[in-house]
N, C-alpha and C positions, 0 to 999 in steps of 0.2 A: 352327400351323406346317405346312409341307409338308416331309416328311423322307424322304430316300432311305435305304433300308437295304440294304446289301450283305451277303449271307450271312444272310438272315433266315428260313430255313426250319428252323433247328435249335431246340433247347430254349430258348435265350435269345431268339433272334430272334422266334419265334412268340409268346412271352409279351410281348415288347416291343411287337410290333404290336398285341396286344390292349389293352395299357395305353395306347398312343398313341390308339387309337380311343376308349377310354373317356373320355379328356380332350379329345377333339375335334380331334386332329391328323389330317392327311392323310398317307397312307403310299404311297410308291413303292418297290416291292420289285424289286431287281436280283438275278436268280438264273439259274444255268445250268440249273436244272430247273424250268421253268415249270409242268409237270404237278403238281409237289409243292405248288404254290400255287393250284391251280385252285379249291379249296374255300374260299379266304380271301375274305371279303366286304369290300367297300369298300377294296380294295387295287388300285393300278395296277401291274400286273406287267410288268416289262421283262426280256425274255430276253437274256442276254449273259454272257460269261465275263470277269470283271474282270481276269483275267490277260492278256487280249488286248485291245488298243485296238480300238474298233469303234463302230457306231452307238448302242450303249447309252449312250455318254458324253453324248449330247445330253439324256438324261433328267435329268442333274444340274442343268442350267441354271436350271430354274424352281423349284428347291428352296431352302429356307432353311437346311437342315442335312443332313449326311451322317453316318450311323453305319456304320462299316466293321467287320464281324465276320468277314470272309473269312479262312480259314486251314485248311489240311488238319490233321485231328486227329493229334496226335503219337502216339496209341496205335492208330491205324487199321491200321498194318502193322508188321511187324518192320523195324527200320531197316537200310537198305542205302544205298550211295552214291546210287543213283537216288532213293530215297524221301527222303533228307535234302535233296537238291536240290529236290524237290517241296515239302518243308516250307518252305524258304526262298522259293521262287518264288511259292507260293500266297499268301504274306504280303506280300512286298516288291513283286513285280510288280503285284499287284492294287492295292496302296496307291499306287504310282507312277502307274498309270493313272487312279485316282480323283482324285489330286491334279492331274493334267493336265487332267481334266475340270473340276475346281473352278476352275482358273486361267482358264477361258474364261467363267466366270459372275461376274456382279457381285452375284448374289442370295445366294450361300452365305455364311453368317455363322459357322458352326461345323462342325468336323470332329471327331467322336468316333471315335477309331481304336483298335482292339484292339491290345494288346501282351501281355506276360506277365511274371510274376515271375521267369521264367528269365533275365531281364535281369541279375539280380544274381549269377548263378553260385551255387556252393555255398560257404557261409560259416559252417557249423556253427550254433551257437546265438546268434550275433550278431544283434541286432535290426536290421532293415533298413528304412529309410525312403526316401522319394523322392529324397533327397539322397545316398544311398549310391552308390558307384561301380559300374560295370558289371563283370561277370565276364569270363572269357576263354575259356569253353568254347563248344561249337557253338551251343547255344541262346542263350547270352548274346550272342554276336556276331551271331546272326540277329536278336535283338531290337533290338540297337543299330542295325543297318541298317534294320530295320522302322520304328523311330521316326524315324530320319533321313529316310526317305521321306515320312512324314507331316508332319514339320516343314517340308517344302518348300512346303506350302500357305500361302504367306505372306499371302494375302488372307482367311484364315479363322482364327478362334480354334481352336486345336488342342489336344485333350486325348488323351493316350495312356494308356489304361486298362491298367495292368499287372495282369493277371487271375491270381488264385490258382487253387488246385485246386477244381474243381467236384465236390462229393461225389456228384453225380448223373451224373458224366461218366466218361471212360475209366479214370481211376485207380481209382475205386471198383469198376468192373466187374471189374478185374483182382484186386481184393482180396476181393470178396464171395463168390465160389464156394467157397473153402475154409471160410469161416464157415458157409455153408449145409450143408457136409458135416461140421460139428462139428470141424474141424481148423484153425480160424482163430486168428490171434494177431499180435503185432507182427512187423514186417519188419526183419531185421538186428538192430541194437542196440536199436531202438525209441526211441532218444533223439533221432533226427532230427525236425525240426519239419515239420508239415503246415500250410501257410498256405492256408486254404480260404475259400470264399464260397458261400453259398446262392444259387440262381439268382434268387430273388425280390429279393435285395439287389443282384445283378448288374444286373437290370433297373432297380431303384430308383436305382442309381448312374448309369446311363446317362441316365435322365430328369432326375436331379439336375444333372448337368453340362451337359445341354442347356439347362437353364433358368438356370444360375448363371454369369454372365459372369466371375466371379472364378476359376472353375476353368480353369486352363490348364496345359499341359505334362504331365509324368507324374503319374499318380495311382494309388496302389496300390488295386486292387479286391480286397481281402481282408477277412475279418471281423476284428474287434479281438481275437478270442480264438484266436490260433494255439495249437496243441496239439502235443505230441510224437506220434510214430507210435504209441507204446504207449498214450497217452491216447485217440487216435483209434480204435485197435483195440478198446479196452475199450468205448468209446461205441458202436461198430459192433456189438459182441457184445451189448450191452444192447438196442440197437434191434432186432436180429434174434432176441433170446432164445436166444443161442448162447454157448458158452464162448469165451474170447479169450486163452488162455494158451499155445498152441502156436506158438512163433516160426517164421517162415520165414527160413532163412538167406539172406543177401544174394546169395551165389554161386548159389543155386538160382534166384533170381529173374532173375539175369543170364543164366543158361542158358536160361530159359524165354522171356524177353522181349528179350534182347540189350541194346544200349547204353541204350535208353530206361529200363531198370530203375533207372538212376542217379537219375532224377527222384524215384523212390519211396524209394530207399535212402539218399539224401543229404539232401534236403529243404532248406527255407529258413524262417527266422523273419521274416516280413514284417508290418510294422505299417501300417495305413491312416491315417497321420498327417494327410495333406492332407484326406481326406474328413471326418475327425472335426473338424479345425480349421474347415472350411467349414460344419459344422453338420449333416452327414448323420447321420440316426438309423438304425442298423442294425436290421432286423427280426429277424435271427438272428445273435446274437453268441455263442451257446452251442452247442457241437457236438452235445450230446445232443438239444436241441430241433430242430436242423437235420436230423440224421439221422432222427429220429422222423417229421418232416414228410415227408421225401423217401421213406422206405421204407414208410410206412403211408398 
């Protein structure tokens, strides 16, 4: 297949490109930072900002599938009204433009579009599946509009990957420093759930849904072993060989991070029901194994 990847210079994108090459697929990389892709071999690099319609849209026409991973990182900055707008625009506008490009092509068969488990809002320890309703907070409403933008690609099979917490991403980086200083521990009550996914399974799921015509609509990209924040903290302490008994009060995290702290202090218990029913086999279903692999 010839596959266009938008947002492919990050942790998941670079690993996805490597795996696609290994199995013989051809990759077209759409990026705002072509210099970041100059060392990538056997990749057709297209410079362009997917948030803005432009000549880059012509690159979609000859592809069989599109993987859209574009989205400003939610932990990149302290949240302000301006940054919250960027969080929305980077996801929704880019998806709208990609869908507009797909509409001009008869070749595109599949759109794999990033979304997030933020879609569900905060629901305590209730287990959430793809059929659970959307929440009503800022991130949930953004995810709803994000998925609506992707669903407009009527001439392509569309899969919205509702991605969980990447233990190698922004959330972990906010947690790891106190552990290294021997003052780590659970956040808030520690009872809130962390629905995580290892980046190897993130890549594996993308490849899986690209190849599986039965995969459509929303699909939870989380490991089957959701854990509480307390369990996650203990696993992180074991992986770092550090204690994990000093709790971080929720209010302290809110002072340090602002509104984004709610993602860590509230949590969600999300199950990958569709992925399991379709037969995907997770490489990392255990948080200890996942953190050991990531940190060592």
